[in-house]
N, C-alpha and C positions, 0 to 999 in steps of 0.2 A: 504494500500500500504506500509506504514511504517513497519507494522508487518511482511509483506511478505519479505521486504528487510532485516529486522533483522533476520528472520528465515533463509533466504538463506545464509546470512553472517555467522550466527552461525553454520550452517551445513557445510559450506565450511571450516571454521576454525577448527571444530571438526574433519573433515576428514583429514585436513592437519596435525593435531596433531598426527595422526597415524604414520606419517613418517616425523620427524621434521628436518632431515638433508637436507642440500642443495646439489644438484647434483654437482655443481661446481660454479665458479664465474659467468660465462655466457656461453651460447652455442658458438661454433666457428662461426666466421663471414664467411658467405657463400653468394654466389649470390642468391638473392631471386628467380630469374628465374630458376636457376638450382635446388634449393631446393624445389620449389613449387611442390606439389603433386596433380595430377589431380583428380578431383572428378566428381560425377554425375552432369549433366547439363552443364559442360564446353564444349566449342566448340573448336575442334582441326582441324588444316589443316595439311594434310600429303601429301608431294610431293616426288615422285620418279623421280629423274633427268633422262631425256631422255625417260621417259615413261609416257607421259601426261595422257594416259588412266587410269593410276593407281592413279593419283592425286585425292584427295577427301577432303571434308570438312564435318566433322561429329560431332554430339552431343553425349556426353557420356550418355548412358542410365542409368536409375535408378539401373540396375543390375551391373553397372560398366564396361560394355563392349561397344565396337564399332564394326561395320561391315565394313570390307575392301575388295576391289576386290581381288580375288584369295585366300586371307587368311581367309576369313569368320570372325569368332568371335575372338576378341582379348580383353583380360581384361586389362584395363588401370587405373582403380581407385586405388589411393594410390601410384602410380608410378610417378617418376620424368620424365621430358622430355627426359633426357639421357637414362633412362631405357626403355622407350617406343621406342625411336629411335633405340636402340640396338635390341630390340625384333622384331620390324617391319622389320628392315634391314635383320636380320637373316631369317625371314620368306620369304621375297621377293627374297633372294639369291637362293632359290630353283627354282625360275621361271625366274629371271633376273640376268644375269652374272654381277658381280661387282656392285650390286645395291647400289645406294647412296640415302639415305632417309633423308628428313628434316621433323621435327615435330615441330609445333608451336601452342601454346595455343592462339587462337584468342580472345576468350571471357571467362572470369572466372565467373562462377555462383555458385561455391561451397565453396568459401572461407569465413569463418566465425570465428570471435574471440569473446570472452566473457569478459566483464569488470564488476567487482562487488566490493562491499565495499563502501568506502566513496568517491563516485564520484557523479557528478550532475545527470547523466542519466545512471544508471547501466543497463546492458542488453547484448543482443547478437547483433553483428554488422556484416553485410554482406558487403563485399567489392569486387570490380572488380579486385583488385590487392592486393598482400600482403602488410601489414602495419607493421610499427615498434611499439615499446612500446609507444613512445611519440604520435604517430598518433592514437593509440588505446585509449590513455587517452583523446586526443582531441575529438575523436568520442563520448566519454562518457561525454563530457562537462567539463573535468578537475576535479581536486580534490575538494571535498566538504569541508565545514568548519570542521576543526579538522583532516583532512586527513594527514597521515604520508607519505609524498611522498619520503622519504629517505629509506623506507623499503617496497617498492612495491614487491610483489611476483608474478612470472609468473609460472603457472603450465602447464606442458606439458606431454602428454601421449607418451612415447617412443614406437618405433616399437616392442619392446619386451613386451609391456604391462605395464611396470613399470612407475611410476610417476616421472618426473623430476621437480625439483624446482630451480628457479633462483631468487636471490634477486637483485633488481635494485634500484638505487638512482637517482631521478630526478636531484638533485643538482650536482651529479657527472657528469651526462650527460651534463648539462648546462656548466660545467667547462671543457668540452672537452673529457671526457671518453666515446667516442661514441660506444665502444664495448658493453656498457650496453644498448644502444638503438638498439638492434638487431631486425631482422625481425621475426615477429611471424608466427607460422605455423597455418594453419586452425585447429580450435579446441582448441587452447591455451586459458587459462583463466588468466586474469590479476586481481590480488586482491590488492586493496588499503586499508590498515588498517586505 
């Protein structure tokens, strides 16, 4: 187990050495609900006001789609609630004059973050809701002996495919710099050196 941890950490560090510059101090502070991107397995409720027959509760299939009355197949994986609301509203406006649509994620089943390096329990962690950097560290049992909690790196795959890197200091967070305790996106990796 120890060899596997060492090998994983070494490969992550060697990959991160390929691009050693940080993207920026920290990602912009955004609402976790608005930023959350829907994934396979999530359960969504869609309501069309004044048209109860179009209201539905659906599970996002493994292919990333849902089936809606009148609209048939709609791809939702990787989209925010606002993006899905806009797309479904536009679709229903072909059938319902002045359609007003509400989209709510009722259950999250696709949110996963990874924590590796010098933590008590490295691994991937599934959550029913988005977590912050500190919450991810807590899921991993906190820093292990010798962990450098002032130089935590968060790796994120941007929508353009490029890797974004953010350095976080636990001491700075504890001193009130809460912008460093940002909400992680599904797929983010927290590396504790």
